[in-house]
VOKE-128466 format. One line per field, with one value per residue (C-alpha): residue in three letters; residue number from 1; y, z, x. Coordinates in nm, 3 decimals. Layout:
N
code: ALA	... $
pos: NUM	... $
py: Y	... $
pz: Z	... $
px: X	... $
// end
This chain:
255
code: MET	SER	GLN	LYS	LYS	ALA	LEU	VAL	THR	GLY	GLY	GLY	LYS	GLY	ILE	GLY	ARG	GLY	ILE	ALA	LEU	ALA	LEU	ALA	LYS	ALA	GLY	TYR	ASP	ILE	ALA	VAL	HIS	TYR	GLY	THR	SER	ARG	ALA	GLY	ALA	GLU	ASP	MET	ALA	GLN	GLN	ILE	ARG	GLU	LEU	GLY	ARG	GLU	ALA	ILE	THR	LEU	GLN	ALA	ASP	VAL	LYS	ASP	VAL	ALA	ALA	ILE	ARG	ARG	MET	PHE	SER	GLU	TYR	ARG	GLU	GLN	PHE	GLY	THR	ILE	ASP	VAL	LEU	VAL	ASN	ASN	ALA	GLY	ILE	THR	ARG	LEU	VAL	PRO	PHE	LEU	GLU	VAL	ASP	GLU	ASP	LEU	TRP	GLU	GLU	VAL	MET	ARG	THR	ASP	LEU	ARG	GLY	SER	PHE	PHE	CYS	ALA	GLN	GLU	ALA	ALA	ARG	LEU	MET	VAL	GLU	SER	GLU	THR	LYS	GLY	VAL	ILE	ILE	GLN	ILE	SER	SER	ASN	HIS	SER	GLN	GLY	CYS	TRP	PRO	ASN	ALA	THR	ILE	TYR	GLY	PRO	ALA	LYS	ALA	GLY	VAL	ASP	LYS	LEU	VAL	ARG	ASN	MET	ALA	LEU	ASP	LEU	ALA	PRO	HIS	GLY	ILE	ARG	VAL	VAL	GLY	ILE	ALA	PRO	GLY	TYR	THR	ARG	LEU	GLU	TRP	ILE	PRO	GLU	SER	ALA	ASN	GLU	ARG	ILE	ALA	GLN	THR	ALA	GLY	LYS	ILE	PRO	LEU	GLN	ARG	PHE	ALA	GLN	PRO	ALA	GLU	ILE	GLY	GLU	ALA	ALA	VAL	PHE	LEU	THR	SER	GLU	ALA	ALA	GLY	TYR	ILE	THR	GLY	THR	THR	LEU	PHE	MET	ASP	GLY	GLY	ALA	LEU	LEU	PRO	VAL	VAL	PRO	ASP	ASN	HIS	TYR	THR $
pos: 1	2	3	4	5	6	7	8	9	10	11	12	13	14	15	16	17	18	19	20	21	22	23	24	25	26	27	28	29	30	31	32	33	34	35	36	37	38	39	40	41	42	43	44	45	46	47	48	49	50	51	52	53	54	55	56	57	58	59	60	61	62	63	64	65	66	67	68	69	70	71	72	73	74	75	76	77	78	79	80	81	82	83	84	85	86	87	88	89	90	91	92	93	94	95	96	97	98	99	100	101	102	103	104	105	106	107	108	109	110	111	112	113	114	115	116	117	118	119	120	121	122	123	124	125	126	127	128	129	130	131	132	133	134	135	136	137	138	139	140	141	142	143	144	145	146	147	148	149	150	151	152	153	154	155	156	157	158	159	160	161	162	163	164	165	166	167	168	169	170	171	172	173	174	175	176	177	178	179	180	181	182	183	184	185	186	187	188	189	190	191	192	193	194	195	196	197	198	199	200	201	202	203	204	205	206	207	208	209	210	211	212	213	214	215	216	217	218	219	220	221	222	223	224	225	226	227	228	229	230	231	232	233	234	235	236	237	238	239	240	241	242	243	244	245	246	247	248	249	250	251	252	253	254	255 $
py: -13.982	-13.673	-13.376	-13.393	-13.122	-12.986	-12.745	-12.552	-12.365	-12.045	-12.056	-11.681	-11.623	-11.775	-12.152	-12.194	-12.003	-12.224	-12.537	-12.415	-12.313	-12.639	-12.848	-12.642	-12.697	-13.070	-13.060	-12.997	-12.757	-12.558	-12.413	-12.138	-12.078	-11.758	-11.614	-11.244	-11.216	-11.202	-11.007	-11.267	-11.552	-11.386	-11.320	-11.682	-11.802	-11.585	-11.728	-12.078	-11.994	-11.864	-12.214	-12.352	-12.489	-12.405	-12.204	-12.074	-11.883	-11.972	-11.767	-11.912	-11.853	-12.197	-12.130	-12.159	-12.514	-12.385	-12.166	-12.467	-12.663	-12.374	-12.356	-12.725	-12.692	-12.416	-12.624	-12.919	-12.701	-12.570	-12.858	-13.165	-13.409	-13.361	-13.550	-13.352	-13.133	-12.935	-12.799	-12.506	-12.231	-12.144	-11.868	-11.825	-11.648	-11.640	-11.512	-11.585	-11.868	-11.650	-11.398	-11.638	-11.581	-11.789	-11.586	-11.634	-12.006	-12.043	-11.842	-12.058	-12.395	-12.334	-12.218	-12.452	-12.774	-12.766	-12.597	-12.853	-13.137	-13.026	-12.927	-13.275	-13.435	-13.256	-13.345	-13.708	-13.734	-13.605	-13.847	-14.143	-14.041	-14.024	-14.329	-14.115	-14.251	-13.907	-13.751	-13.515	-13.315	-13.146	-12.861	-12.883	-12.721	-12.826	-12.659	-12.984	-13.143	-12.856	-12.605	-12.232	-11.958	-11.833	-12.116	-12.293	-12.271	-12.291	-12.587	-12.807	-12.714	-12.834	-13.146	-13.215	-13.181	-13.442	-13.682	-13.614	-13.723	-14.064	-14.124	-14.003	-14.222	-14.527	-14.447	-14.353	-14.628	-14.866	-14.606	-14.580	-14.226	-14.138	-13.876	-13.722	-13.419	-13.164	-12.981	-12.679	-12.482	-12.126	-12.028	-11.716	-11.549	-11.259	-11.038	-11.040	-10.690	-10.641	-10.463	-10.802	-10.955	-10.920	-11.096	-11.364	-11.419	-11.455	-11.706	-11.900	-11.928	-12.137	-12.388	-12.678	-12.607	-12.235	-12.099	-12.073	-12.287	-12.143	-12.194	-12.351	-12.627	-12.714	-12.714	-12.967	-13.191	-13.171	-13.270	-13.575	-13.679	-13.665	-13.866	-14.239	-14.254	-14.184	-14.427	-14.634	-14.336	-14.257	-14.163	-13.986	-13.628	-13.502	-13.248	-12.975	-12.749	-12.769	-12.975	-12.709	-12.972	-13.155	-12.951	-13.020	-12.804	-12.471	-12.504	-12.364	-12.606	-12.807	-12.518 $
pz: -12.510	-12.340	-12.534	-12.602	-12.450	-12.528	-12.367	-12.595	-12.426	-12.595	-12.777	-12.801	-13.099	-13.378	-13.415	-13.101	-13.259	-13.567	-13.353	-13.119	-13.410	-13.600	-13.294	-13.234	-13.593	-13.536	-13.247	-12.936	-12.653	-12.600	-12.303	-12.441	-12.223	-12.240	-12.063	-12.143	-12.456	-12.283	-12.565	-12.820	-12.600	-12.541	-12.913	-12.990	-12.729	-12.885	-13.232	-13.086	-12.923	-13.257	-13.393	-13.131	-12.904	-12.541	-12.471	-12.161	-12.112	-11.856	-11.758	-11.628	-11.651	-11.763	-11.617	-11.276	-11.182	-10.908	-11.168	-11.397	-11.119	-11.039	-11.407	-11.418	-11.098	-11.264	-11.579	-11.380	-11.209	-11.541	-11.785	-11.566	-11.797	-12.071	-12.399	-12.564	-12.441	-12.695	-12.540	-12.772	-12.533	-12.585	-12.659	-12.912	-12.806	-13.055	-12.899	-12.985	-12.772	-12.610	-12.499	-12.334	-11.962	-11.691	-11.686	-12.058	-12.033	-11.747	-11.928	-12.242	-12.076	-11.808	-12.067	-12.359	-12.183	-11.815	-11.874	-12.138	-11.904	-11.611	-11.822	-11.976	-11.633	-11.501	-11.812	-11.797	-11.429	-11.511	-11.803	-11.589	-11.307	-11.544	-11.746	-12.059	-12.346	-12.442	-12.663	-12.569	-12.852	-12.792	-13.028	-13.104	-13.390	-13.674	-13.466	-13.268	-13.556	-13.775	-13.672	-13.720	-13.581	-13.226	-13.127	-12.864	-12.606	-12.824	-13.033	-12.736	-12.558	-12.856	-12.890	-12.531	-12.623	-12.900	-12.656	-12.400	-12.658	-12.685	-12.314	-12.222	-12.491	-12.341	-11.987	-12.075	-12.329	-12.057	-11.981	-12.346	-12.371	-12.692	-12.710	-13.039	-13.150	-13.427	-13.530	-13.747	-13.943	-14.060	-14.009	-14.121	-13.797	-13.756	-13.562	-13.835	-13.989	-14.356	-14.388	-14.338	-14.644	-14.869	-14.616	-14.571	-14.946	-14.969	-14.684	-14.823	-15.158	-14.990	-14.856	-15.098	-15.100	-15.131	-14.875	-14.504	-14.322	-14.220	-13.858	-13.996	-14.161	-13.831	-13.676	-13.932	-13.851	-13.483	-13.565	-13.755	-13.476	-13.221	-13.439	-13.442	-13.783	-13.599	-13.319	-13.374	-13.378	-13.060	-12.958	-13.280	-13.404	-13.733	-13.902	-14.088	-14.237	-14.613	-14.645	-14.487	-14.325	-14.652	-14.830	-14.709	-14.967	-15.131	-15.429	-15.661	-15.543	-15.867	-16.110 $
px: -16.424	-16.279	-16.151	-15.777	-15.562	-15.216	-14.972	-14.737	-14.454	-14.351	-14.684	-14.727	-14.501	-14.295	-14.282	-14.491	-14.780	-14.764	-14.775	-15.051	-15.273	-15.217	-15.300	-15.614	-15.723	-15.665	-15.912	-15.704	-15.785	-15.467	-15.281	-15.057	-14.751	-14.552	-14.255	-14.280	-14.499	-14.835	-15.002	-14.897	-15.020	-15.357	-15.395	-15.314	-15.563	-15.834	-15.763	-15.794	-16.128	-16.255	-16.190	-16.429	-16.159	-16.091	-15.776	-15.599	-15.274	-15.008	-14.703	-14.378	-14.005	-13.887	-13.543	-13.710	-13.817	-14.048	-14.221	-14.261	-14.425	-14.660	-14.755	-14.841	-15.042	-15.244	-15.272	-15.404	-15.665	-15.797	-15.746	-15.703	-15.526	-15.269	-15.237	-14.958	-14.675	-14.474	-14.155	-14.093	-13.979	-13.616	-13.369	-13.089	-12.772	-12.485	-12.164	-11.797	-11.660	-11.391	-11.655	-11.899	-11.938	-12.099	-12.421	-12.479	-12.404	-12.654	-12.923	-12.915	-12.867	-13.130	-13.384	-13.323	-13.220	-13.306	-13.642	-13.729	-13.634	-13.848	-14.148	-14.136	-14.104	-14.413	-14.615	-14.505	-14.601	-14.948	-14.979	-14.874	-15.107	-15.406	-15.292	-15.278	-15.073	-14.954	-14.690	-14.409	-14.252	-13.919	-13.831	-13.462	-13.265	-13.041	-12.769	-12.768	-12.575	-12.456	-12.193	-12.237	-12.011	-12.064	-12.301	-12.088	-12.368	-12.678	-12.558	-12.464	-12.789	-12.992	-12.775	-12.870	-13.238	-13.194	-13.029	-13.301	-13.560	-13.396	-13.346	-13.694	-13.847	-13.678	-13.787	-14.145	-14.223	-14.351	-14.619	-14.723	-14.584	-14.404	-14.127	-14.020	-13.822	-13.850	-13.533	-13.616	-13.360	-13.406	-13.771	-13.959	-14.062	-14.300	-14.060	-13.793	-13.812	-13.890	-13.556	-13.391	-13.559	-13.254	-13.031	-13.296	-13.315	-12.937	-12.932	-13.228	-13.052	-12.782	-13.037	-13.104	-13.481	-13.399	-13.643	-13.707	-13.962	-14.297	-14.417	-14.736	-14.531	-14.367	-14.713	-14.835	-14.539	-14.633	-14.991	-14.866	-14.629	-14.910	-15.147	-15.221	-15.050	-14.723	-14.802	-14.487	-14.251	-14.061	-13.709	-13.618	-13.589	-13.731	-13.503	-13.694	-13.428	-13.481	-13.165	-12.943	-12.721	-12.658	-12.386	-12.034	-11.851	-11.941	-12.175	-11.904	-11.634	-11.625	-11.682 $
// end
């Protein structure tokens, strides 16, 4: 039985690091994609190698479909087949609706939705060609359902990712390929400065579970969704936001 292989976009930092490391611990060789954070991707690849797994790094601007196709060509040359794609690469831009311009709209939509689409398409083509019953995980956000201020591009982009999960799952089911989503909420990321801890604590206190997610937890969810135990799960998105979408009135409304 050949060694299973996964590609994680945006695997050099944040949630992508948590997912790449969890999949490596579960036995996958990992291709770590990065856009600009080469140092983070190389560090992640080294950690994966120290676990006894093979790791490579791949650079591509996911806004550029030609760059995506070049990345998958390089992936194919080095890894051959693909069992899992995790589409994690994305950007968050929060700007008041009346101040959004065309360039900002294009940047977010091309990265978060179009990039996810064409990365998934290339991975699915490779899976079909090799007759691999693989798994594609799309990283969405609880913004796809919840509404926060200044998210009139980001929220709709992530809603599009959730819908893409369902339509892709329908189209790819005949090939034995499953498509699932993970929609994190607030997550503790390594680049958030310590000076922001008080603000983080105040925000976390408004979440029913009263804390932020850790990237490692999202990684463990990805491991489960790629496993045989989740073999009957496709076309759905798992929300991991500590219950942040649950409250509909302030917690002091009835006091």
